[in-house]
C-alpha positions in Angstrom: 67.9 101.2 -32.2 69.6 99.4 -35.1 73.1 100.2 -33.7 72.2 98.4 -30.5 70.8 95.2 -32.1 74.1 93.5 -32.9 75.8 94.3 -29.7 76.1 91.7 -27.0 77.9 93.7 -24.3 76.0 96.1 -22.3 77.0 99.6 -21.6 77.1 100.7 -17.9 74.1 103.0 -18.6 72.1 100.0 -20.2 73.0 97.6 -17.4 72.1 100.2 -14.7 68.8 101.0 -16.5 68.0 97.2 -16.8 68.8 96.5 -13.1 66.8 99.4 -11.8 63.8 98.3 -13.9 64.0 94.7 -12.9 64.7 95.4 -9.1 62.0 98.1 -8.8 59.3 96.0 -10.6 60.3 93.0 -8.5 60.0 95.1 -5.2 56.7 96.6 -6.3 55.2 93.1 -7.2 56.5 91.6 -3.9 55.1 94.6 -1.9 51.7 94.5 -3.6 51.5 90.6 -3.1 52.4 91.0 0.6 49.8 93.6 1.1 47.2 91.5 -0.7 48.0 88.4 1.4 48.0 90.3 4.7 44.9 92.4 4.1 42.8 89.9 2.2 44.2 86.4 3.0 44.6 85.6 -0.7 47.8 85.3 -2.7 48.6 87.2 -5.8 48.3 83.9 -7.7 44.8 83.4 -6.2 43.8 87.0 -7.2 45.0 86.5 -10.8 43.0 83.2 -11.1 39.9 84.7 -9.5 40.0 87.7 -11.7 40.4 85.7 -14.9 37.5 83.4 -13.9 35.3 86.4 -12.9 35.8 87.9 -16.4 35.2 84.6 -18.4 31.8 83.7 -19.8 29.9 81.8 -17.2 32.7 82.4 -14.7 34.5 79.3 -16.1 37.6 78.4 -18.2 39.2 75.3 -19.4 42.3 74.7 -17.3 44.6 75.0 -20.4 43.1 78.4 -21.3 43.4 79.6 -17.7 47.0 78.5 -17.6 47.8 80.5 -20.7 45.9 83.5 -19.4 47.9 83.6 -16.1 51.2 82.5 -17.8 51.8 79.4 -15.7 52.7 75.8 -16.6 49.7 73.5 -16.4 51.1 71.4 -13.6 51.6 74.5 -11.5 48.0 75.7 -12.2 46.7 72.3 -11.4 48.3 72.3 -7.9 47.2 75.9 -7.3 43.6 75.1 -8.3 43.6 72.2 -5.9 44.6 74.5 -3.0 41.9 77.0 -4.1 39.3 74.3 -4.4 40.0 73.1 -0.8 39.3 76.7 0.3 36.1 76.8 -1.7 37.2 79.6 -4.0 36.8 77.5 -7.2 35.5 74.1 -8.2 36.7 71.9 -11.0 34.3 70.2 -13.5 34.5 68.1 -16.5 34.4 70.3 -19.6 31.0 70.1 -21.3 31.2 67.6 -24.2 34.8 66.7 -23.5 35.6 64.1 -20.7 39.3 64.7 -21.2 39.3 68.4 -20.3 38.4 70.2 -17.1 37.2 73.6 -16.4 37.8 75.8 -13.4 34.6 77.5 -12.1 34.5 80.5 -9.9 32.4 79.8 -6.8 30.2 82.4 -5.0 32.8 82.3 -2.2 35.5 83.0 -4.7 33.6 85.9 -6.2 33.1 87.3 -2.8 36.8 86.9 -2.0 37.7 88.7 -5.1 35.4 91.6 -4.3 36.7 91.8 -0.7 40.3 91.9 -1.8 39.9 94.4 -4.7 39.3 97.5 -2.6 42.4 97.2 -0.5 44.4 95.9 -3.5 43.4 99.0 -5.6 44.3 101.3 -2.6 47.7 99.7 -2.5 48.1 100.1 -6.3 47.3 103.7 -6.0 49.6 104.3 -3.0 52.6 102.3 -4.3 52.4 103.0 -8.1 50.0 105.7 -9.2 50.7 108.2 -6.5 54.5 108.0 -7.2 54.0 109.1 -10.8 52.9 112.3 -12.6 50.3 111.9 -15.3 53.1 112.2 -17.9 55.2 109.6 -16.2 52.3 107.3 -16.1 51.7 107.7 -19.7 55.3 107.0 -20.4 55.3 103.9 -18.1 52.3 102.5 -20.1 54.1 103.4 -23.4 57.2 101.4 -22.3 55.2 98.5 -21.1 53.2 98.3 -24.3 56.2 98.6 -26.4 57.9 95.7 -24.5 54.8 93.6 -24.6 54.5 94.1 -28.4 58.3 93.4 -28.9 58.0 90.1 -27.0 54.9 89.1 -28.9 56.7 89.8 -32.2 59.6 87.6 -31.1 57.3 84.7 -30.2 55.9 84.6 -33.7 
């Protein structure tokens, strides 16, 4: 690995590996998002927000924490939450003890939408991702993803 660190030019093999990785993950995410939308009527963004809120204590999170959890800019999240609120999936409330902050709260309707969408979404994950890989390939994919995640986290420090 140390031989590769100082180089800026990519070999044909490195470039091909990068492109197939990026293009395939983009295709997989787009296909999963399309299925989620068509089968459940919620977007991939809706699903991420609903999932984060469903796992949060009291089914609520400060908007700033939710933005960090889903990896979005706060303005993007604010617009998205507005659309979700109009559909009754979440509501926004002033943060307890802090009038400057707001919390997103999962509604019963949002919880039900998450439950209804999870079964077909899990079927799509199985069909499009899990069924394509052997157990060894799945373990290797996880190892690669964890290594990349840890590398990125170390670079952010």
